[in-house]
C-alpha positions in Angstrom: -18.7 15.4 -4.9 -15.1 16.4 -5.6 -12.7 13.9 -7.1 -9.9 12.7 -4.8 -7.6 12.4 -7.8 -8.1 14.7 -10.8 -5.3 16.1 -12.9 -6.8 19.6 -12.9 -6.7 19.8 -9.1 -3.6 20.9 -7.4 -2.9 20.0 -3.8 -0.3 21.9 -1.8 1.3 19.6 0.8 1.8 20.7 4.4 5.6 20.4 3.7 6.4 22.5 0.6 8.8 21.5 -2.1 12.3 22.2 -0.7 14.9 24.0 -2.9 16.6 20.6 -3.2 15.2 17.2 -4.1 11.7 16.3 -3.2 11.7 14.2 0.1 9.8 10.9 -0.1 8.8 8.1 2.2 8.5 4.7 0.5 6.3 2.1 2.2 6.7 -1.5 0.9 10.2 -0.8 -0.5 11.2 -4.4 -1.0 8.2 -5.3 -3.1 7.7 -4.8 -6.9 6.4 -1.2 -6.7 9.0 -0.2 -4.1 12.0 -1.6 -5.9 10.9 0.1 -9.1 10.3 3.4 -7.3 13.8 3.2 -5.9 15.1 2.7 -9.4 13.4 5.9 -10.5 14.8 7.8 -7.5 18.4 6.6 -8.0 18.3 7.7 -11.7 17.0 11.1 -10.6 19.0 12.2 -7.5 18.5 15.8 -8.3 14.7 15.4 -8.1 14.1 13.0 -5.3 15.5 12.0 -1.9 14.1 9.1 0.2 14.1 9.9 3.9 12.4 6.6 5.2 11.6 3.1 4.1 9.4 0.4 5.4 8.9 -3.3 4.5 7.1 -6.3 5.9 10.4 -7.9 7.1 10.8 -10.9 4.9 13.8 -9.5 2.9 15.9 -7.7 5.5 19.1 -7.9 3.5 17.5 -6.1 0.6 15.9 -3.5 2.9 19.3 -2.8 4.6 21.0 -2.4 1.3 18.3 0.0 0.1 18.4 2.0 3.3 22.2 2.5 3.2 22.4 3.2 -0.5 19.7 5.9 -0.2 21.0 7.3 3.1 17.6 7.3 4.8 17.0 8.6 8.3 14.6 5.8 9.3 13.9 2.2 8.3 10.9 0.1 9.6 9.7 -3.5 9.5 6.2 -4.7 10.3 7.4 -7.9 11.8 9.0 -7.3 15.2 10.9 -10.6 14.9 12.8 -9.3 11.9 14.3 -6.3 13.8 17.4 -8.2 15.1 18.2 -9.5 11.6 17.7 -6.0 10.1 20.0 -4.3 12.6 22.6 -7.0 12.0 22.3 -6.5 8.2 22.6 -2.8 8.5 25.7 -3.1 10.7 27.3 -5.6 8.4 26.8 -3.5 5.3 27.3 0.0 6.8 31.1 0.1 6.2 31.4 3.0 8.7 28.4 4.9 7.4 25.8 6.3 9.8 23.1 3.8 10.6 19.4 4.8 10.3 17.0 4.6 13.1 15.0 1.3 13.2 11.3 0.9 13.9 9.5 -2.4 14.2 6.0 -3.5 14.7 2.6 -3.3 13.0 2.3 0.4 13.5 5.8 1.3 12.2 4.7 2.0 8.6 1.9 4.2 9.9 4.4 6.2 11.9 6.6 6.7 8.9 3.6 7.8 6.8 3.2 10.8 9.1 6.8 11.8 8.9 7.9 15.2 7.6 8.3 14.8 3.8 6.6 15.9 0.6 5.1 12.7 -0.6 4.4 9.2 0.7 4.4 6.3 -1.7 2.2 3.6 -0.3 3.4 0.4 -2.0 2.2 -2.0 0.7 0.2 -5.0 -0.5 -3.2 -5.6 1.1 -5.6 -3.7 3.4 -2.9 -3.4 6.1 -2.1 -0.3 4.1 -5.2 1.5 5.3 -3.8 3.0 8.5 -0.7 4.4 6.7 -2.9 5.8 4.0 -5.0 7.7 6.5 -1.9 8.8 8.5 -0.3 10.3 5.3 -3.5 12.1 4.4 -4.1 13.5 7.9 -0.5 14.7 8.0 -1.1 16.7 4.8 1.3 14.7 2.6 0.8 14.0 -1.1 -0.3 10.3 -1.2 1.2 8.4 -4.1 -1.1 5.5 -4.0 -0.2 2.0 -5.2 -2.0 0.3 -2.3 -5.5 0.2 -3.9 -6.8 -2.0 -1.1 -6.6 0.8 1.4 -8.9 3.0 -0.7 -11.3 0.2 -1.6 -11.8 -1.2 2.0 -11.8 2.2 3.6 -13.4 4.4 0.9 -15.6 6.6 3.1 -12.8 6.9 5.7 -10.3 8.0 3.0 -12.7 10.4 1.3 -13.5 12.0 4.7 -9.8 13.1 5.2 -8.4 13.5 1.7 -8.4 16.9 0.2 -9.1 17.4 -3.5 -6.0 16.5 -5.5 -4.1 15.0 -2.5 -4.0 11.5 -4.0 -2.0 10.6 -7.1 -2.7 7.0 -8.2 0.1 4.7 -9.3 -1.9 1.7 -10.8 -1.2 1.9 -14.5 -4.9 2.0 -15.3 -5.6 4.9 -12.9 -2.5 6.8 -13.9 -3.8 6.5 -17.5 -7.2 7.8 -16.5 -5.5 10.5 -14.5 -3.7 11.7 -17.6 -6.6 11.3 -20.0 -8.9 13.2 -17.8 -6.7 16.3 -18.4 -8.3 16.4 -21.8 -11.6 17.9 -20.6 -13.7 19.1 -17.7 -15.5 16.7 -15.3 -18.8 17.7 -16.8 -17.6 16.5 -20.2 -16.7 13.0 -19.1 -19.1 10.4 -20.5 -17.4 7.2 -19.3 -14.2 5.7 -18.1 -12.8 2.6 -19.9 -10.5 0.5 -17.9 -8.4 -2.0 -19.9 -7.5 -5.5 -18.8 -4.8 -7.7 -20.2 -7.1 -10.7 -19.7 -4.4 -12.5 -17.9 -3.2 -16.0 -19.0 -6.7 -17.4 -19.5 -8.5 -14.7 -21.6 -9.8 -17.1 -24.3 -11.0 -19.9 -21.9 -14.5 -20.7 -21.0 -15.6 -21.2 -17.4 -15.5 -25.0 -17.9 -11.9 -24.8 -19.2 -10.8 -22.8 -16.2 -11.9 -25.4 -13.6 -8.7 -27.4 -13.8 -6.0 -24.7 -14.1 -3.1 -24.9 -11.6 -1.4 -22.2 -9.6 1.6 -22.5 -11.9 -0.7 -21.8 -14.9 -2.3 -18.8 -13.1 1.1 -17.3 -12.1 2.3 -17.2 -15.7 1.1 -13.7 -16.5 1.8 -12.9 -20.2 2.6 -9.2 -19.7 3.4 -8.1 -16.1 5.8 -9.3 -13.5 4.0 -9.0 -10.1 3.7 -10.6 -6.7 1.7 -13.9 -6.5 -1.5 -12.4 -5.0 -1.7 -9.6 -7.6 -0.9 -12.1 -10.4 -3.7 -14.5 -9.3 -6.0 -11.5 -9.0 -5.1 -10.6 -12.5 -5.9 -14.1 -13.7 -9.3 -14.1 -12.0 -9.9 -10.5 -12.9 -10.6 -9.7 -9.3 -7.8 -7.1 -9.7 -9.9 -5.4 -12.4 -13.0 -5.5 -10.2 -11.0 -3.8 -7.5 -9.8 -1.2 -10.0 -13.4 -0.4 -11.0 -14.2 0.3 -7.3 -11.0 2.4 -7.1 -11.9 4.4 -10.2 -15.4 5.1 -8.8 -13.8 6.4 -5.5 -11.0 8.4 -7.1 -12.9 10.1 -9.9 -16.5 10.1 -8.6 -17.9 8.5 -11.7 -20.9 6.2 -11.3 -20.4 2.4 -11.7 -22.7 2.4 -14.7 -20.2 4.7 -16.5 -17.1 2.6 -15.8 -16.5 -0.1 -18.4 -13.8 -2.9 -18.7 -12.4 -4.1 -22.0 -9.8 -6.7 -22.6 -6.6 -5.4 -24.3 -4.0 -8.2 -24.5 -1.1 -6.0 -25.5 -1.3 -3.9 -22.3 -0.1 -0.8 -24.2 -3.3 1.3 -23.9 -3.6 1.4 -20.1 -7.1 3.0 -20.0 -9.3 5.5 -21.8 -11.7 8.4 -21.1 -14.7 8.9 -23.4 -16.1 12.5 -23.5 -19.6 13.7 -24.2 -18.7 14.7 -27.8 -17.8 11.1 -28.7 -14.0 11.7 -28.5 -12.0 9.1 -26.6 -8.5 9.8 -25.2 -6.2 6.9 -24.5 -2.9 6.8 -22.6 -0.4 4.5 -24.3 3.0 3.3 -23.2 4.9 -0.1 -23.1 4.0 -2.1 -19.9 6.5 -0.7 -17.5 5.4 0.4 -14.0 8.2 3.0 -13.7 6.3 5.4 -15.8 3.2 5.7 -13.6 5.4 5.5 -10.5 7.5 8.4 -11.8 4.3 10.3 -12.7 3.1 9.9 -9.1 6.4 10.9 -7.5 7.0 13.9 -9.7 3.5 15.3 -10.2 2.6 17.9 -11.5 5.8 17.6 -13.5 6.9 14.6 -15.6 10.2 12.8 -15.0 12.1 12.6 -18.3 13.0 9.1 -19.5 11.2 7.4 -16.7 10.6 4.5 -18.9 10.9 3.7 -22.7 8.1 5.0 -24.9 6.3 3.3 -27.8 8.5 2.6 -30.9 6.4 4.1 -33.7 8.9 2.9 -36.3 7.6 -0.7 -35.9 4.3 -2.1 -37.0 2.0 -3.0 -34.2 -1.6 -4.1 -33.7 -3.7 -3.3 -30.7 -6.7 -5.5 -30.0 -9.8 -4.9 -27.8 -12.4 -7.5 -26.8 -15.5 -7.4 -24.6 -15.1 -9.0 -21.2 -16.6 -12.5 -20.8 -18.6 -12.0 -17.6 -19.6 -15.7 -17.4 -16.0 -16.9 -17.3 -14.8 -14.0 -15.2 -17.6 -12.9 -12.9 -15.3 -10.9 -10.6 -15.9 -7.5 -12.2 -19.7 -7.7 -12.0 -19.4 -8.9 -8.4 -17.1 -6.0 -7.6 -19.7 -3.5 -9.1 -22.3 -5.0 -6.8 -20.0 -4.8 -3.8 -19.0 -1.2 -4.6 -22.6 -0.2 -4.9 -23.3 -1.7 -1.5 -20.4 0.2 0.0 -19.7 0.4 3.7 -17.9 -2.8 4.8 -18.9 -4.8 1.8 -15.7 -4.0 -0.2 -13.6 -5.0 2.9 -15.4 -8.3 3.0 -14.8 -8.8 -0.8 -11.1 -8.0 -0.6 -10.4 -10.0 2.6 -12.3 -13.1 1.4 -10.4 -13.0 -1.9 -7.0 -12.9 -0.2 -7.9 -16.0 1.8 -9.2 -17.8 -1.3 -6.1 -16.9 -3.3 -4.0 -18.4 -0.5 -6.2 -21.6 -0.5 -5.8 -21.9 -4.3 -2.1 -21.5 -4.2 -1.9 -24.2 -1.6 -4.1 -26.5 -3.6 -7.1 -26.4 -1.3 -9.4 -24.6 -3.7 -10.1 -24.7 -7.5 -9.4 -21.7 -9.6 -13.1 -21.0 -10.3 -13.7 -21.6 -6.6 -11.9 -18.3 -5.7 -14.6 -15.9 -7.0 -17.4 -18.4 -6.3 -16.4 -18.5 -2.6 -15.9 -14.8 -2.4 -19.5 -14.3 -3.7 -20.8 -16.6 -1.0 -19.0 -14.7 1.7 -20.3 -11.4 0.4 -23.8 -12.7 0.3 -23.6 -14.1 3.8 -22.3 -10.7 5.1 -25.7 -9.2 4.4 -26.2 -5.5 5.1 -22.9 -3.8 5.5 -22.0 -1.1 8.0 -22.9 2.0 6.1 -20.3 4.4 4.9 -21.6 7.3 6.8 -20.8 5.6 10.1 -17.8 3.5 9.1 -14.8 3.2 11.4 -11.4 1.5 11.0 -12.5 -1.0 13.6 -15.6 -1.8 11.5 -13.4 -2.5 8.5 -11.0 -4.7 10.5 -13.9 -6.6 12.2 -15.5 -7.2 8.8 -12.2 -8.4 7.4 -11.6 -10.8 10.3 -15.1 -12.3 9.8 -14.7 -12.6 6.0 -11.3 -14.3 6.4 -12.6 -16.8 8.9 -15.7 -17.6 6.8 -13.7 -17.9 3.6 -11.3 -20.3 5.2 -14.3 -22.4 6.4 -15.8 -22.5 2.9 -12.5 -23.2 1.2 -11.9 -26.1 3.6 -15.2 -27.6 2.4 
């Protein structure tokens, strides 16, 4: 099977690079990935031009400001109730400038994803990014993928429509693998090594994790991220999702994808080759580097983020993962091996359990324990060969409802 994302593969988008800046659509523009992507764009106006933005609708003032500053053609919100406030914010901030077209509703981002452009950055959080992912791929755009959930829950669907090299990953770990894989052929790859910061609890036992609070779990030592991703990092569910993503992106068996704990978050992942050589990608923890790599690929964007300071002494540590304290990665391997709708159940149940934990209804260790129960109850998943979007959505709805029941006790 051919890799969806491999640095030695070149995908030519339906819309060729124009003589001017590369035209982009950014989905999830008011989130962490979206705001950092816009920073990269604004510092490189000769290379990039944003033609459309989408967001959920909770931060319409910021969305209006972004749209007017970038001069986009179209702006969209997923929440129809946010449309009046967005239009008012655009009118108030326009100062005589032309106003962009406004779309609203759950299908608005999907419509933007198929617009004429070179690349679509999918920075939406959660599996609601699946339809936009599929729309961008079907339209022949380069998909700059930060929305890992869409690939994980819809793996067979995405693989069925994506052409080799059409996806460029933005997760720091997968951007690292993407770069390190350039050091050899696919046949020379022995294993992928995905690094994990370990989150705020890396030295704690399972017993010590039982009483941690949402405030404890939200205090990530390295990265500034949204609450769901931050809790996923603390449970290592995020790393489990990344193992499934690596399998789907690079077509490497689960048995050859390892996870190691690296608290400094400077080595973002590694590739071990058959001759015993290991190539690591290293840079300070700054998401603008992998974002810029995705937006500019196959060229790098100069000064996208600061590099390592080799004039200062530094120590990099690596530790084996404690599967007893953090069982999420092993559970994700099992889910990924099952395939079909199982990853959708895993992801949806986790999102509900994270919400229950943040609201004080579920213990920290109860997050992964409850997800495991939901996965086990799901039984035999719909196989990948016959998977549909409706199958994924139905499985998610069931998983969310069952997770809420279990979390309620």
